[in-house]
A tleap script that builds the chain and sets N, CA, C and O, in Angstrom:
source leaprc.protein.ff14SB
mol = sequence {
  NMET LYS LYS LEU PHE TYR LEU ILE SER ILE
  SER LEU ILE ILE ASN GLY CYS SER ILE THR
  GLY ALA ALA ASP ALA ILE GLU ASN SER SER
  ASN ASN LYS VAL ILE THR LEU LYS VAL PRO
  SER GLU PRO ASP THR ILE SER ASP ASP MET
  GLN TYR ALA ASN PHE GLU ILE GLU VAL PRO
  GLU ILE THR GLN ASP VAL TYR LYS ASN GLY
  SER ILE ASN ALA TYR ILE GLU ARG THR TYR
  ASP ASP GLY SER PRO SER ARG TRP SER GLN
  LEU PRO GLN VAL PHE LEU ASN SER GLU ASN
  SER THR SER ALA TYR ILE SER PHE GLY GLU
  GLY PHE ILE ARG VAL SER MET GLN SER GLU
  GLU THR VAL GLU GLU LEU PHE GLU MET PHE
  LYS GLU ARG ASN LEU LYS LEU VAL ILE VAL
  CASN
}
set mol.1.N position { 0.988 -1.472 0.018 }
set mol.1.CA position { -0.408 0.222 0.083 }
set mol.1.C position { 1.017 1.519 0.076 }
set mol.1.O position { 1.126 2.333 -0.841 }
set mol.2.N position { 1.727 1.479 0.955 }
set mol.2.CA position { 3.091 2.349 0.945 }
set mol.2.C position { 2.842 3.112 -0.672 }
set mol.2.O position { 2.495 4.154 -1.228 }
set mol.3.N position { 3.328 1.662 -0.913 }
set mol.3.CA position { 4.790 1.787 -2.653 }
set mol.3.C position { 3.076 2.297 -3.977 }
set mol.3.O position { 3.336 2.916 -5.009 }
set mol.4.N position { 2.298 2.095 -3.811 }
set mol.4.CA position { 1.037 3.187 -4.382 }
set mol.4.C position { 1.273 3.763 -4.397 }
set mol.4.O position { 1.776 4.380 -5.336 }
set mol.5.N position { 1.044 4.147 -2.979 }
set mol.5.CA position { 0.791 5.698 -2.380 }
set mol.5.C position { 1.965 6.123 -2.972 }
set mol.5.O position { 1.595 6.523 -4.076 }
set mol.6.N position { 3.275 6.289 -2.888 }
set mol.6.CA position { 4.408 6.226 -2.931 }
set mol.6.C position { 4.289 6.887 -4.814 }
set mol.6.O position { 4.001 7.968 -5.326 }
set mol.7.N position { 4.725 5.414 -5.366 }
set mol.7.CA position { 4.189 5.827 -6.985 }
set mol.7.C position { 3.053 7.433 -7.454 }
set mol.7.O position { 3.183 8.440 -8.150 }
set mol.8.N position { 1.832 6.727 -6.428 }
set mol.8.CA position { 0.966 7.768 -7.352 }
set mol.8.C position { 1.479 9.165 -6.902 }
set mol.8.O position { 1.192 10.166 -7.560 }
set mol.9.N position { 2.356 9.238 -5.605 }
set mol.9.CA position { 2.551 10.977 -5.363 }
set mol.9.C position { 4.059 11.317 -6.579 }
set mol.9.O position { 4.279 12.331 -7.240 }
set mol.10.N position { 4.489 10.624 -6.531 }
set mol.10.CA position { 5.703 10.790 -7.719 }
set mol.10.C position { 5.166 10.888 -8.702 }
set mol.10.O position { 5.626 11.759 -9.440 }
set mol.11.N position { 3.942 10.079 -9.237 }
set mol.11.CA position { 3.446 10.715 -10.805 }
set mol.11.C position { 3.150 11.666 -10.664 }
set mol.11.O position { 3.739 12.506 -11.345 }
set mol.12.N position { 2.014 12.172 -9.663 }
set mol.12.CA position { 1.236 13.628 -9.523 }
set mol.12.C position { 2.209 14.434 -9.522 }
set mol.12.O position { 2.176 15.454 -10.210 }
set mol.13.N position { 3.147 14.146 -8.822 }
set mol.13.CA position { 4.816 15.398 -9.052 }
set mol.13.C position { 5.010 15.387 -9.932 }
set mol.13.O position { 4.463 16.375 -10.422 }
set mol.14.N position { 5.549 14.818 -10.701 }
set mol.14.CA position { 5.674 14.324 -11.864 }
set mol.14.C position { 4.935 15.514 -12.890 }
set mol.14.O position { 5.176 16.690 -13.161 }
set mol.15.N position { 4.045 14.647 -13.235 }
set mol.15.CA position { 2.799 15.226 -14.014 }
set mol.15.C position { 2.048 16.833 -13.916 }
set mol.15.O position { 1.387 17.306 -14.840 }
set mol.16.N position { 2.329 17.590 -12.498 }
set mol.16.CA position { 2.702 18.735 -11.865 }
set mol.16.C position { 3.673 19.393 -12.677 }
set mol.16.O position { 3.228 20.472 -13.067 }
set mol.17.N position { 4.902 19.144 -13.106 }
set mol.17.CA position { 5.936 19.897 -13.435 }
set mol.17.C position { 5.722 20.214 -14.917 }
set mol.17.O position { 6.138 21.278 -15.378 }
set mol.18.N position { 5.070 19.296 -15.690 }
set mol.18.CA position { 5.262 18.661 -17.137 }
set mol.18.C position { 4.681 19.710 -17.091 }
set mol.18.O position { 5.295 20.703 -17.483 }
set mol.19.N position { 2.837 19.906 -16.433 }
set mol.19.CA position { 1.790 20.756 -16.701 }
set mol.19.C position { 2.613 22.463 -16.740 }
set mol.19.O position { 2.867 23.225 -17.672 }
set mol.20.N position { 2.831 22.542 -15.287 }
set mol.20.CA position { 3.617 23.473 -14.828 }
set mol.20.C position { 4.325 24.230 -15.885 }
set mol.20.O position { 3.864 25.303 -16.273 }
set mol.21.N position { 5.974 23.485 -16.623 }
set mol.21.CA position { 6.491 23.995 -17.464 }
set mol.21.C position { 5.927 24.143 -18.701 }
set mol.21.O position { 6.303 25.234 -19.128 }
set mol.22.N position { 5.175 23.567 -19.538 }
set mol.22.CA position { 3.647 24.069 -20.220 }
set mol.22.C position { 3.660 24.964 -20.616 }
set mol.22.O position { 4.013 25.275 -21.753 }
set mol.23.N position { 2.981 26.131 -19.136 }
set mol.23.CA position { 2.379 27.051 -19.097 }
set mol.23.C position { 3.457 27.969 -19.271 }
set mol.23.O position { 3.555 28.623 -20.309 }
set mol.24.N position { 4.049 28.040 -18.591 }
set mol.24.CA position { 5.328 28.797 -18.355 }
set mol.24.C position { 5.983 29.304 -19.400 }
set mol.24.O position { 6.523 30.393 -19.595 }
set mol.25.N position { 5.805 28.030 -20.243 }
set mol.25.CA position { 6.794 28.051 -22.368 }
set mol.25.C position { 5.292 29.039 -22.959 }
set mol.25.O position { 5.310 29.874 -23.864 }
set mol.26.N position { 4.510 28.766 -22.417 }
set mol.26.CA position { 3.012 29.609 -24.166 }
set mol.26.C position { 3.077 31.128 -22.792 }
set mol.26.O position { 2.902 32.231 -23.310 }
set mol.27.N position { 3.241 31.136 -21.670 }
set mol.27.CA position { 3.243 32.306 -20.931 }
set mol.27.C position { 3.973 33.395 -22.169 }
set mol.27.O position { 3.667 34.471 -22.682 }
set mol.28.N position { 5.181 32.333 -22.288 }
set mol.28.CA position { 7.032 33.468 -22.515 }
set mol.28.C position { 7.365 33.281 -23.496 }
set mol.28.O position { 8.592 33.217 -23.574 }
set mol.29.N position { 6.801 33.134 -24.466 }
set mol.29.CA position { 6.942 33.094 -25.428 }
set mol.29.C position { 6.054 33.151 -26.452 }
set mol.29.O position { 6.059 32.554 -27.529 }
set mol.30.N position { 5.257 33.974 -25.975 }
set mol.30.CA position { 4.124 35.387 -26.268 }
set mol.30.C position { 4.900 36.789 -26.706 }
set mol.30.O position { 5.844 37.336 -26.136 }
set mol.31.N position { 4.236 37.162 -27.831 }
set mol.31.CA position { 4.460 38.278 -28.192 }
set mol.31.C position { 3.332 39.928 -27.845 }
set mol.31.O position { 3.169 40.960 -28.497 }
set mol.32.N position { 2.818 39.471 -26.613 }
set mol.32.CA position { 1.714 40.693 -26.374 }
set mol.32.C position { 2.365 42.100 -26.295 }
set mol.32.O position { 3.492 42.178 -25.806 }
set mol.33.N position { 1.947 42.845 -26.591 }
set mol.33.CA position { 2.308 44.203 -26.089 }
set mol.33.C position { 1.131 45.351 -25.342 }
set mol.33.O position { 0.030 45.603 -25.831 }
set mol.34.N position { 1.721 45.989 -23.967 }
set mol.34.CA position { 0.831 47.359 -23.847 }
set mol.34.C position { 1.074 48.126 -24.005 }
set mol.34.O position { 1.995 48.545 -23.305 }
set mol.35.N position { 0.301 49.356 -25.422 }
set mol.35.CA position { 1.028 50.864 -25.619 }
set mol.35.C position { -0.193 51.572 -24.515 }
set mol.35.O position { -1.117 51.058 -23.884 }
set mol.36.N position { 0.214 52.724 -24.612 }
set mol.36.CA position { -0.598 54.055 -24.270 }
set mol.36.C position { -0.261 54.778 -24.946 }
set mol.36.O position { 0.905 55.136 -25.110 }
set mol.37.N position { -1.396 55.231 -25.599 }
set mol.37.CA position { -1.686 56.221 -26.674 }
set mol.37.C position { -2.271 57.508 -26.075 }
set mol.37.O position { -3.007 57.220 -25.131 }
set mol.38.N position { -2.205 58.670 -26.274 }
set mol.38.CA position { -3.126 60.361 -26.262 }
set mol.38.C position { -4.145 59.413 -27.574 }
set mol.38.O position { -3.991 58.639 -28.519 }
set mol.39.N position { -5.251 60.161 -26.780 }
set mol.39.CA position { -6.676 60.690 -28.165 }
set mol.39.C position { -6.422 61.755 -28.867 }
set mol.39.O position { -5.238 61.802 -28.534 }
set mol.40.N position { -6.559 62.787 -29.666 }
set mol.40.CA position { -5.822 63.451 -30.406 }
set mol.40.C position { -8.008 64.670 -29.746 }
set mol.40.O position { -9.206 64.423 -29.611 }
set mol.41.N position { -6.705 66.212 -29.574 }
set mol.41.CA position { -7.654 66.839 -29.485 }
set mol.41.C position { -8.943 67.332 -30.488 }
set mol.41.O position { -9.804 68.175 -30.238 }
set mol.42.N position { -8.809 66.707 -31.411 }
set mol.42.CA position { -10.250 67.192 -32.444 }
set mol.42.C position { -10.107 65.476 -33.252 }
set mol.42.O position { -9.168 64.682 -33.186 }
set mol.43.N position { -11.818 65.320 -34.192 }
set mol.43.CA position { -11.687 64.274 -34.697 }
set mol.43.C position { -10.562 64.201 -35.869 }
set mol.43.O position { -9.798 65.159 -35.983 }
set mol.44.N position { -10.449 63.156 -36.686 }
set mol.44.CA position { -10.037 63.666 -37.556 }
set mol.44.C position { -11.120 63.649 -39.528 }
set mol.44.O position { -10.735 63.991 -40.646 }
set mol.45.N position { -12.724 62.976 -38.940 }
set mol.45.CA position { -13.936 63.443 -39.445 }
set mol.45.C position { -14.979 63.524 -38.463 }
set mol.45.O position { -15.262 63.183 -37.315 }
set mol.46.N position { -15.494 64.249 -39.646 }
set mol.46.CA position { -16.770 64.590 -38.323 }
set mol.46.C position { -18.276 64.349 -39.573 }
set mol.46.O position { -17.935 65.209 -40.384 }
set mol.47.N position { -18.942 64.053 -39.867 }
set mol.47.CA position { -20.263 64.195 -40.612 }
set mol.47.C position { -20.293 65.329 -41.009 }
set mol.47.O position { -19.502 66.175 -40.591 }
set mol.48.N position { -21.173 65.567 -41.860 }
set mol.48.CA position { -22.106 67.467 -41.966 }
set mol.48.C position { -23.525 67.386 -40.392 }
set mol.48.O position { -23.829 68.363 -39.708 }
set mol.49.N position { -24.064 66.073 -40.241 }
set mol.49.CA position { -25.104 65.746 -39.511 }
set mol.49.C position { -24.367 65.322 -37.518 }
set mol.49.O position { -24.932 65.116 -36.444 }
set mol.50.N position { -22.899 65.380 -37.963 }
set mol.50.CA position { -22.139 65.397 -36.482 }
set mol.50.C position { -23.195 64.393 -35.542 }
set mol.50.O position { -23.682 64.562 -34.424 }
set mol.51.N position { -23.325 63.081 -36.708 }
set mol.51.CA position { -23.434 61.759 -36.085 }
set mol.51.C position { -22.205 60.841 -36.636 }
set mol.51.O position { -22.283 59.636 -36.397 }
set mol.52.N position { -21.473 61.156 -37.103 }
set mol.52.CA position { -20.610 60.281 -36.814 }
set mol.52.C position { -19.059 60.756 -36.955 }
set mol.52.O position { -18.861 61.618 -37.811 }
set mol.53.N position { -17.922 60.287 -36.202 }
set mol.53.CA position { -17.014 61.102 -36.204 }
set mol.53.C position { -15.495 59.866 -36.261 }
set mol.53.O position { -15.662 58.657 -36.100 }
set mol.54.N position { -14.248 60.436 -36.491 }
set mol.54.CA position { -13.727 59.100 -35.938 }
set mol.54.C position { -12.772 59.764 -36.066 }
set mol.54.O position { -12.950 60.876 -36.562 }
set mol.55.N position { -10.922 59.226 -35.548 }
set mol.55.CA position { -9.927 59.597 -35.157 }
set mol.55.C position { -8.516 58.266 -35.509 }
set mol.55.O position { -8.485 57.226 -34.852 }
set mol.56.N position { -7.552 58.548 -36.529 }
set mol.56.CA position { -7.259 57.481 -36.238 }
set mol.56.C position { -5.533 57.636 -35.681 }
set mol.56.O position { -5.123 58.691 -36.164 }
set mol.57.N position { -4.507 57.018 -34.920 }
set mol.57.CA position { -3.354 57.246 -34.627 }
set mol.57.C position { -2.180 56.133 -34.788 }
set mol.57.O position { -2.129 55.135 -34.069 }
set mol.58.N position { -1.443 56.360 -35.597 }
set mol.58.CA position { -0.579 55.330 -36.178 }
set mol.58.C position { -0.022 54.736 -34.978 }
set mol.58.O position { 0.211 55.344 -33.933 }
set mol.59.N position { 0.246 53.051 -35.286 }
set mol.59.CA position { 0.658 52.260 -34.124 }
set mol.59.C position { 1.830 51.451 -34.845 }
set mol.59.O position { 1.369 50.545 -35.539 }
set mol.60.N position { 2.860 51.515 -34.862 }
set mol.60.CA position { 3.743 50.642 -35.300 }
set mol.60.C position { 3.944 49.238 -34.908 }
set mol.60.O position { 4.782 48.454 -35.354 }
set mol.61.N position { 3.310 49.096 -34.270 }
set mol.61.CA position { 3.408 48.126 -33.315 }
set mol.61.C position { 2.835 47.029 -34.230 }
set mol.61.O position { 3.316 45.899 -34.319 }
set mol.62.N position { 1.983 47.384 -34.761 }
set mol.62.CA position { 0.746 46.329 -35.574 }
set mol.62.C position { 1.083 45.997 -36.757 }
set mol.62.O position { 0.736 46.228 -37.915 }
set mol.63.N position { 2.058 45.230 -36.038 }
set mol.63.CA position { 2.696 44.515 -37.872 }
set mol.63.C position { 1.134 44.166 -38.643 }
set mol.63.O position { -0.053 44.464 -38.510 }
set mol.64.N position { 1.998 43.356 -39.497 }
set mol.64.CA position { 1.537 42.467 -41.140 }
set mol.64.C position { 1.024 41.069 -40.712 }
set mol.64.O position { 0.113 40.477 -41.290 }
set mol.65.N position { 1.942 40.443 -39.267 }
set mol.65.CA position { 1.916 39.695 -38.415 }
set mol.65.C position { 0.575 39.733 -37.505 }
set mol.65.O position { -0.384 38.969 -37.616 }
set mol.66.N position { 0.709 40.697 -36.666 }
set mol.66.CA position { -0.740 41.210 -35.705 }
set mol.66.C position { -2.196 41.342 -36.917 }
set mol.66.O position { -3.203 40.650 -36.767 }
set mol.67.N position { -2.068 42.134 -37.825 }
set mol.67.CA position { -3.255 42.295 -38.239 }
set mol.67.C position { -3.599 40.762 -38.880 }
set mol.67.O position { -4.621 40.139 -38.591 }
set mol.68.N position { -2.902 40.438 -39.495 }
set mol.68.CA position { -3.370 38.719 -39.919 }
set mol.68.C position { -4.082 37.316 -38.714 }
set mol.68.O position { -4.891 36.393 -38.803 }
set mol.69.N position { -3.084 37.970 -37.555 }
set mol.69.CA position { -3.434 36.568 -36.694 }
set mol.69.C position { -3.379 37.407 -35.421 }
set mol.69.O position { -2.741 36.731 -34.613 }
set mol.70.N position { -3.760 38.607 -34.836 }
set mol.70.CA position { -3.458 38.938 -33.729 }
set mol.70.C position { -5.143 39.979 -33.112 }
set mol.70.O position { -5.956 40.584 -33.811 }
set mol.71.N position { -5.116 39.848 -32.021 }
set mol.71.CA position { -5.863 40.789 -31.406 }
set mol.71.C position { -5.835 42.181 -30.982 }
set mol.71.O position { -4.720 42.652 -30.761 }
set mol.72.N position { -6.602 42.743 -30.866 }
set mol.72.CA position { -6.198 43.947 -30.060 }
set mol.72.C position { -7.391 44.483 -28.822 }
set mol.72.O position { -8.577 44.617 -29.126 }
set mol.73.N position { -7.036 44.670 -27.861 }
set mol.73.CA position { -8.003 45.399 -26.292 }
set mol.73.C position { -7.953 46.933 -26.398 }
set mol.73.O position { -6.931 47.603 -26.251 }
set mol.74.N position { -9.320 47.461 -26.703 }
set mol.74.CA position { -8.540 48.846 -26.612 }
set mol.74.C position { -9.189 49.415 -25.013 }
set mol.74.O position { -10.293 49.060 -24.599 }
set mol.75.N position { -8.329 50.276 -24.314 }
set mol.75.CA position { -9.748 50.762 -22.855 }
set mol.75.C position { -9.166 51.884 -23.209 }
set mol.75.O position { -8.257 52.159 -23.993 }
set mol.76.N position { -10.072 52.694 -22.261 }
set mol.76.CA position { -10.492 54.248 -22.499 }
set mol.76.C position { -10.100 55.129 -21.027 }
set mol.76.O position { -10.967 54.822 -20.208 }
set mol.77.N position { -9.299 55.920 -20.526 }
set mol.77.CA position { -8.948 56.103 -19.184 }
set mol.77.C position { -9.739 56.773 -18.028 }
set mol.77.O position { -9.314 57.893 -17.743 }
set mol.78.N position { -10.492 56.460 -17.510 }
set mol.78.CA position { -11.316 57.414 -16.800 }
set mol.78.C position { -10.940 57.908 -15.892 }
set mol.78.O position { -10.061 57.299 -15.282 }
set mol.79.N position { -11.394 59.212 -15.358 }
set mol.79.CA position { -10.428 59.622 -14.362 }
set mol.79.C position { -11.467 60.727 -13.713 }
set mol.79.O position { -11.852 61.615 -14.472 }
set mol.80.N position { -11.750 60.724 -12.901 }
set mol.80.CA position { -12.933 62.255 -12.609 }
set mol.80.C position { -12.437 62.814 -10.826 }
set mol.80.O position { -12.028 62.354 -9.760 }
set mol.81.N position { -12.860 64.198 -11.533 }
set mol.81.CA position { -12.651 64.831 -9.998 }
set mol.81.C position { -13.350 64.811 -8.765 }
set mol.81.O position { -13.064 65.342 -7.691 }
set mol.82.N position { -13.705 64.553 -8.888 }
set mol.82.CA position { -15.172 64.397 -6.927 }
set mol.82.C position { -14.607 62.866 -6.405 }
set mol.82.O position { -15.179 62.053 -5.679 }
set mol.83.N position { -13.569 62.809 -6.909 }
set mol.83.CA position { -12.812 61.399 -6.337 }
set mol.83.C position { -13.232 59.625 -6.222 }
set mol.83.O position { -13.160 58.639 -5.488 }
set mol.84.N position { -13.609 60.016 -7.281 }
set mol.84.CA position { -14.029 58.560 -7.941 }
set mol.84.C position { -12.535 58.058 -8.163 }
set mol.84.O position { -11.666 58.917 -8.314 }
set mol.85.N position { -12.203 56.754 -8.192 }
set mol.85.CA position { -11.352 55.937 -8.992 }
set mol.85.C position { -11.072 55.997 -9.769 }
set mol.85.O position { -12.097 55.956 -10.449 }
set mol.86.N position { -9.662 56.156 -10.869 }
set mol.86.CA position { -9.492 55.580 -12.360 }
set mol.86.C position { -9.856 54.556 -12.278 }
set mol.86.O position { -9.871 53.745 -11.353 }
set mol.87.N position { -10.299 54.531 -13.643 }
set mol.87.CA position { -10.114 52.951 -14.154 }
set mol.87.C position { -9.836 53.410 -15.465 }
set mol.87.O position { -9.756 54.570 -15.870 }
set mol.88.N position { -9.654 51.991 -16.268 }
set mol.88.CA position { -10.197 51.861 -17.855 }
set mol.88.C position { -11.150 50.995 -17.621 }
set mol.88.O position { -11.569 50.109 -16.876 }
set mol.89.N position { -11.411 51.966 -19.096 }
set mol.89.CA position { -13.243 51.128 -19.540 }
set mol.89.C position { -12.899 50.812 -21.077 }
set mol.89.O position { -12.352 51.544 -21.902 }
set mol.90.N position { -13.566 49.010 -21.265 }
set mol.90.CA position { -12.973 48.859 -22.419 }
set mol.90.C position { -14.107 49.114 -23.376 }
set mol.90.O position { -15.315 49.156 -23.144 }
set mol.91.N position { -13.373 49.293 -24.628 }
set mol.91.CA position { -13.924 49.756 -26.009 }
set mol.91.C position { -14.617 48.453 -26.300 }
set mol.91.O position { -13.854 47.532 -26.008 }
set mol.92.N position { -16.015 47.929 -26.862 }
set mol.92.CA position { -16.678 49.623 -27.141 }
set mol.92.C position { -17.629 50.044 -26.173 }
set mol.92.O position { -18.216 49.487 -25.245 }
set mol.93.N position { -17.614 51.044 -26.597 }
set mol.93.CA position { -18.590 52.050 -25.194 }
set mol.93.C position { -19.758 51.720 -25.453 }
set mol.93.O position { -19.792 50.809 -26.279 }
set mol.94.N position { -20.912 52.123 -25.048 }
set mol.94.CA position { -22.181 53.045 -24.699 }
set mol.94.C position { -22.988 53.240 -24.620 }
set mol.94.O position { -23.813 52.368 -24.350 }
set mol.95.N position { -23.298 54.421 -24.785 }
set mol.95.CA position { -24.329 55.507 -24.063 }
set mol.95.C position { -25.730 54.987 -24.646 }
set mol.95.O position { -25.825 54.915 -25.872 }
set mol.96.N position { -26.894 54.596 -23.799 }
set mol.96.CA position { -27.611 54.644 -24.055 }
set mol.96.C position { -29.219 55.747 -23.399 }
set mol.96.O position { -29.795 55.362 -22.381 }
set mol.97.N position { -29.472 56.402 -23.780 }
set mol.97.CA position { -30.128 57.102 -22.725 }
set mol.97.C position { -31.449 57.321 -23.894 }
set mol.97.O position { -31.498 56.543 -24.846 }
set mol.98.N position { -32.624 58.554 -23.733 }
set mol.98.CA position { -33.851 58.798 -24.538 }
set mol.98.C position { -33.089 59.995 -25.429 }
set mol.98.O position { -33.666 60.494 -26.395 }
set mol.99.N position { -31.770 60.407 -25.032 }
set mol.99.CA position { -31.865 62.501 -25.821 }
set mol.99.C position { -31.194 61.997 -27.414 }
set mol.99.O position { -31.492 62.250 -28.581 }
set mol.100.N position { -29.830 60.910 -26.538 }
set mol.100.CA position { -29.112 60.592 -27.611 }
set mol.100.C position { -27.784 59.353 -27.337 }
set mol.100.O position { -26.767 59.312 -26.644 }
set mol.101.N position { -28.292 58.673 -28.058 }
set mol.101.CA position { -28.113 57.114 -27.680 }
set mol.101.C position { -26.420 57.096 -28.534 }
set mol.101.O position { -26.156 57.079 -29.737 }
set mol.102.N position { -25.654 57.108 -27.509 }
set mol.102.CA position { -23.942 57.071 -29.263 }
set mol.102.C position { -23.303 55.809 -28.730 }
set mol.102.O position { -23.645 55.193 -27.721 }
set mol.103.N position { -22.002 55.428 -29.837 }
set mol.103.CA position { -21.340 54.480 -28.974 }
set mol.103.C position { -19.765 54.749 -30.214 }
set mol.103.O position { -19.743 55.169 -31.371 }
set mol.104.N position { -18.710 54.309 -29.352 }
set mol.104.CA position { -17.729 54.325 -29.538 }
set mol.104.C position { -16.739 52.560 -29.775 }
set mol.104.O position { -16.562 51.630 -28.988 }
set mol.105.N position { -16.150 52.851 -31.727 }
set mol.105.CA position { -15.530 51.069 -31.150 }
set mol.105.C position { -14.126 51.905 -32.443 }
set mol.105.O position { -13.835 52.873 -33.146 }
set mol.106.N position { -13.569 50.024 -31.747 }
set mol.106.CA position { -12.785 50.347 -32.796 }
set mol.106.C position { -12.249 49.197 -33.795 }
set mol.106.O position { -12.529 48.021 -33.562 }
set mol.107.N position { -11.469 49.567 -34.920 }
set mol.107.CA position { -11.227 48.878 -35.782 }
set mol.107.C position { -9.895 49.343 -35.591 }
set mol.107.O position { -9.561 50.260 -34.841 }
set mol.108.N position { -8.867 48.387 -36.595 }
set mol.108.CA position { -7.396 48.058 -37.365 }
set mol.108.C position { -6.991 47.520 -37.948 }
set mol.108.O position { -7.370 46.369 -38.161 }
set mol.109.N position { -5.851 48.154 -38.602 }
set mol.109.CA position { -5.272 47.694 -39.929 }
set mol.109.C position { -3.281 48.019 -39.232 }
set mol.109.O position { -2.773 48.272 -38.139 }
set mol.110.N position { -2.766 47.794 -40.705 }
set mol.110.CA position { -1.590 47.055 -39.900 }
set mol.110.C position { -0.690 48.649 -39.931 }
set mol.110.O position { -0.574 49.329 -40.950 }
set mol.111.N position { -0.114 49.018 -38.558 }
set mol.111.CA position { 0.271 50.497 -38.282 }
set mol.111.C position { -1.090 51.429 -38.039 }
set mol.111.O position { -1.183 52.652 -38.140 }
set mol.112.N position { -1.917 50.644 -37.753 }
set mol.112.CA position { -2.686 52.092 -36.915 }
set mol.112.C position { -3.743 51.169 -37.062 }
set mol.112.O position { -3.957 50.084 -37.602 }
set mol.113.N position { -4.664 52.515 -35.969 }
set mol.113.CA position { -6.266 51.885 -35.166 }
set mol.113.C position { -6.556 53.324 -35.766 }
set mol.113.O position { -5.987 54.280 -36.292 }
set mol.114.N position { -8.530 52.613 -35.115 }
set mol.114.CA position { -9.255 54.195 -35.681 }
set mol.114.C position { -10.485 54.054 -34.385 }
set mol.114.O position { -10.808 53.119 -33.654 }
set mol.115.N position { -10.742 54.819 -34.460 }
set mol.115.CA position { -12.206 54.724 -32.840 }
set mol.115.C position { -12.835 55.609 -33.939 }
set mol.115.O position { -12.328 56.399 -34.736 }
set mol.116.N position { -13.888 55.282 -33.754 }
set mol.116.CA position { -14.900 55.611 -34.758 }
set mol.116.C position { -16.049 55.771 -34.099 }
set mol.116.O position { -16.457 54.731 -33.582 }
set mol.117.N position { -16.916 57.012 -33.891 }
set mol.117.CA position { -18.095 57.679 -32.655 }
set mol.117.C position { -19.398 57.240 -33.884 }
set mol.117.O position { -19.386 57.051 -35.100 }
set mol.118.N position { -20.329 57.214 -32.940 }
set mol.118.CA position { -21.958 57.015 -33.398 }
set mol.118.C position { -22.488 57.476 -33.459 }
set mol.118.O position { -22.449 57.450 -32.229 }
set mol.119.N position { -23.324 58.203 -33.704 }
set mol.119.CA position { -25.024 58.914 -32.297 }
set mol.119.C position { -26.293 59.228 -33.200 }
set mol.119.O position { -26.317 59.497 -34.401 }
set mol.120.N position { -27.494 59.105 -32.164 }
set mol.120.CA position { -28.395 58.977 -33.199 }
set mol.120.C position { -28.773 61.261 -33.191 }
set mol.120.O position { -29.566 61.966 -33.816 }
set mol.121.N position { -28.061 61.456 -32.501 }
set mol.121.CA position { -28.026 63.250 -32.465 }
set mol.121.C position { -26.815 63.612 -33.240 }
set mol.121.O position { -26.788 63.796 -34.457 }
set mol.122.N position { -25.379 63.733 -32.059 }
set mol.122.CA position { -24.227 64.405 -31.867 }
set mol.122.C position { -23.304 62.959 -31.166 }
set mol.122.O position { -23.594 62.059 -30.378 }
set mol.123.N position { -22.317 63.271 -31.800 }
set mol.123.CA position { -21.130 63.126 -31.291 }
set mol.123.C position { -19.886 63.935 -30.574 }
set mol.123.O position { -18.713 63.757 -30.244 }
set mol.124.N position { -20.766 64.794 -30.555 }
set mol.124.CA position { -19.937 66.009 -30.065 }
set mol.124.C position { -19.432 65.192 -28.053 }
set mol.124.O position { -18.424 64.700 -27.546 }
set mol.125.N position { -20.563 65.443 -27.687 }
set mol.125.CA position { -20.567 64.819 -25.915 }
set mol.125.C position { -19.502 64.314 -25.761 }
set mol.125.O position { -18.530 64.586 -25.057 }
set mol.126.N position { -19.837 63.190 -26.793 }
set mol.126.CA position { -18.741 61.961 -26.617 }
set mol.126.C position { -17.162 61.855 -26.651 }
set mol.126.O position { -16.236 61.375 -25.997 }
set mol.127.N position { -17.488 62.841 -28.203 }
set mol.127.CA position { -15.784 63.656 -28.357 }
set mol.127.C position { -15.100 63.900 -27.247 }
set mol.127.O position { -14.131 63.265 -26.828 }
set mol.128.N position { -15.647 64.886 -26.746 }
set mol.128.CA position { -15.383 65.747 -25.828 }
set mol.128.C position { -15.059 64.811 -24.342 }
set mol.128.O position { -14.263 65.373 -23.591 }
set mol.129.N position { -15.570 63.518 -23.880 }
set mol.129.CA position { -15.170 63.081 -23.351 }
set mol.129.C position { -13.640 62.469 -23.212 }
set mol.129.O position { -12.708 62.656 -22.429 }
set mol.130.N position { -13.915 61.445 -24.650 }
set mol.130.CA position { -12.929 61.096 -25.000 }
set mol.130.C position { -11.377 62.008 -25.489 }
set mol.130.O position { -10.225 61.575 -25.482 }
set mol.131.N position { -11.707 62.912 -25.750 }
set mol.131.CA position { -10.738 63.901 -26.220 }
set mol.131.C position { -9.297 63.846 -25.328 }
set mol.131.O position { -9.366 63.910 -24.100 }
set mol.132.N position { -8.129 63.737 -25.939 }
set mol.132.CA position { -6.612 64.316 -25.316 }
set mol.132.C position { -7.038 63.327 -23.937 }
set mol.132.O position { -6.979 64.111 -22.990 }
set mol.133.N position { -7.466 61.862 -23.373 }
set mol.133.CA position { -7.420 60.918 -22.399 }
set mol.133.C position { -6.658 59.934 -23.417 }
set mol.133.O position { -6.552 59.957 -24.643 }
set mol.134.N position { -5.979 58.723 -22.052 }
set mol.134.CA position { -4.882 58.201 -22.109 }
set mol.134.C position { -5.993 57.112 -22.961 }
set mol.134.O position { -7.037 57.333 -22.347 }
set mol.135.N position { -6.314 56.121 -23.976 }
set mol.135.CA position { -5.947 54.606 -24.665 }
set mol.135.C position { -4.841 53.997 -24.706 }
set mol.135.O position { -3.709 54.174 -25.156 }
set mol.136.N position { -5.684 52.883 -23.869 }
set mol.136.CA position { -4.442 52.083 -23.542 }
set mol.136.C position { -4.974 50.687 -24.642 }
set mol.136.O position { -6.080 50.191 -24.428 }
set mol.137.N position { -4.393 50.326 -25.398 }
set mol.137.CA position { -3.935 49.142 -26.233 }
set mol.137.C position { -3.358 47.756 -25.596 }
set mol.137.O position { -2.335 47.631 -24.922 }
set mol.138.N position { -4.238 46.802 -25.968 }
set mol.138.CA position { -3.041 45.567 -25.287 }
set mol.138.C position { -3.256 44.526 -27.042 }
set mol.138.O position { -4.328 44.106 -27.479 }
set mol.139.N position { -2.351 44.422 -27.471 }
set mol.139.CA position { -1.952 44.039 -28.652 }
set mol.139.C position { -1.399 42.415 -28.263 }
set mol.139.O position { -0.345 42.038 -27.752 }
set mol.140.N position { -2.529 41.706 -28.717 }
set mol.140.CA position { -2.625 39.707 -28.460 }
set mol.140.C position { -1.625 39.523 -30.014 }
set mol.140.O position { -1.698 40.122 -31.087 }
set mol.141.N position { -0.797 38.520 -29.576 }
set mol.141.CA position { -0.485 38.187 -31.202 }
set mol.141.C position { 0.305 36.270 -30.168 }
set mol.141.O position { 0.792 35.361 -30.841 }
savepdb mol mol.pdb
quit
């Protein structure tokens, strides 16, 4: 009985080590990057009816390989003057209300990201909330 317990214990230790080693290899071989960018003070494009706007930011870290095989998560930094804790909010951001429902979402291509904003009324208020804030990108490849 002691020998059986000993063999099972050794087997579990060996298997545990090989699983942990494999997880370390996967984690250490990743090419993931986290970068922080500044939202511009003006949109690049805004429609005549003010219901659509976008801005682009060059991101050289988005290589052809990232474009073909990776993904990007984007977060807008939220800071408050009222003592609430600062935090990151993931895009897309959707704001629903009866007066002016709006949304902001990200798309990307090789070497750049585009943040687009759409609204039932006007994107001005949403862009004011985003402009000159930090935008964090997590590039998963």
